[in-house]
Kinemage of the C-alpha trace (Angstrom):
@kinemage 1
@onewidth
@group {chain A} dominant
@subgroup {mainchain}
@vectorlist {calphas} color= white
{ca unk a 1} P -33.548 4.874 55.819
{ca unk a 2} L -32.753 1.152 55.638
{ca unk a 3} L -29.251 0.146 54.554
{ca unk a 4} L -28.609 -2.713 52.132
{ca unk a 5} L -25.274 -4.527 52.330
{ca unk a 6} L -24.101 -6.948 49.655
{ca unk a 7} L -21.520 -9.673 50.144
{ca unk a 8} L -18.111 -8.998 48.643
{ca unk a 9} L -18.459 -12.117 46.441
{ca unk a 10} L -21.000 -10.206 44.351
{ca unk a 11} L -18.345 -7.632 43.482
{ca unk a 12} L -16.569 -10.297 41.426
{ca unk a 13} L -19.533 -10.319 39.047
{ca unk a 14} L -21.317 -6.960 39.311
{ca unk a 15} L -21.118 -3.592 41.052
{ca unk a 16} L -22.760 -4.147 44.443
{ca unk a 17} L -22.143 -1.163 46.740
{ca unk a 18} L -23.712 -0.672 50.153
{ca unk a 19} L -26.860 1.369 49.549
{ca unk a 20} L -29.121 3.466 51.764
{ca unk a 21} L -32.583 3.384 50.196
{ca unk a 22} L -36.053 4.567 51.194
{ca unk a 23} L -38.901 2.159 51.806
{ca unk a 24} L -40.934 0.585 54.582
{ca unk a 25} L -40.930 -2.963 53.153
{ca unk a 26} L -38.225 -5.197 51.708
{ca unk a 27} L -39.936 -5.006 48.317
{ca unk a 28} L -39.955 -1.194 48.330
{ca unk a 29} L -36.323 -0.898 49.395
{ca unk a 30} L -35.152 -3.439 46.814
{ca unk a 31} L -37.180 -1.652 44.143
{ca unk a 32} L -35.334 1.573 44.955
{ca unk a 33} L -31.973 -0.197 44.959
{ca unk a 34} L -32.718 -1.845 41.603
{ca unk a 35} L -33.783 1.453 40.049
{ca unk a 36} L -30.254 2.791 40.669
{ca unk a 37} L -28.448 -0.551 40.181
{ca unk a 38} L -30.545 -2.579 37.692
{ca unk a 39} L -27.851 -5.225 37.200
{ca unk a 40} L -28.459 -6.439 40.770
{ca unk a 41} L -32.093 -7.387 40.177
{ca unk a 42} L -31.385 -10.398 37.985
{ca unk a 43} L -28.881 -11.715 40.469
{ca unk a 44} L -31.103 -11.274 43.547
{ca unk a 45} L -34.595 -12.030 42.164
{ca unk a 46} L -35.851 -14.614 39.681
{ca unk a 47} L -38.237 -13.803 36.823
{ca unk a 48} L -41.235 -14.270 39.163
{ca unk a 49} L -39.865 -11.661 41.583
{ca unk a 50} L -38.875 -14.199 44.267
{ca unk a 51} L -35.498 -14.316 45.993
{ca unk a 52} L -33.267 -16.719 44.062
{ca unk a 53} L -32.331 -20.039 45.647
{ca unk a 54} L -28.616 -19.191 45.719
{ca unk a 55} L -29.226 -15.926 47.603
{ca unk a 56} L -29.772 -15.491 51.354
{ca unk a 57} L -31.344 -12.298 52.699
{ca unk a 58} L -31.172 -11.227 56.346
{ca unk a 59} L -33.087 -8.341 57.896
{ca unk a 60} L -31.754 -7.121 61.220
{ca unk a 61} L -30.025 -10.463 61.751
{ca unk a 62} L -33.029 -12.672 60.904
{ca unk a 63} L -33.062 -14.706 57.701
{ca unk a 64} L -35.947 -14.107 55.307
{ca unk a 65} L -37.513 -17.569 54.925
{ca unk a 66} L -40.377 -16.757 52.561
{ca unk a 67} L -38.717 -16.127 49.206
{ca unk a 68} L -41.933 -14.960 47.513
{ca unk a 69} L -43.452 -12.544 50.056
{ca unk a 70} L -41.213 -9.485 50.054
{ca unk a 71} L -43.650 -7.276 51.975
{ca unk a 72} L -41.622 -7.728 55.178
{ca unk a 73} L -41.906 -4.534 57.249
{ca unk a 74} L -38.762 -2.478 57.824
{ca unk a 75} L -37.910 0.557 59.916
{ca unk a 76} L -35.536 3.449 59.230
{ca unk a 77} L -32.662 1.691 60.984
{ca unk a 78} L -33.146 -1.722 59.361
{ca unk a 79} L -30.084 -3.440 57.941
{ca unk a 80} L -30.548 -5.801 55.024
{ca unk a 81} L -27.680 -8.169 54.257
{ca unk a 82} L -27.699 -10.043 50.952
{ca unk a 83} L -25.369 -13.023 50.626
{ca unk a 84} L -24.554 -15.665 48.113
{ca unk a 85} L -25.918 -18.813 49.760
{ca unk a 86} L -23.354 -21.572 50.141
{ca unk a 87} L -23.987 -25.228 49.606
{ca unk a 88} L -21.914 -28.267 49.066
{ca unk a 89} L -21.199 -31.717 50.206
């Protein structure tokens, strides 16, 4: 099953453990993660179900660029890393 890793910065705000969750798409895996950890959903997704602007998601080392299409295919060994995106000037 895919594994979802959350950045340690999230732990300052909410419980964000590493989770192994079933699913063959990013949407399905996140849905399973959110069913056990509902507080994460509002931090990761906006009210339209898109990845929030301040969040970066990587699947097997590649950044997810399309924030609205979460039907990205996964395999059993996929690793999903969710980070707080950094910006500044």
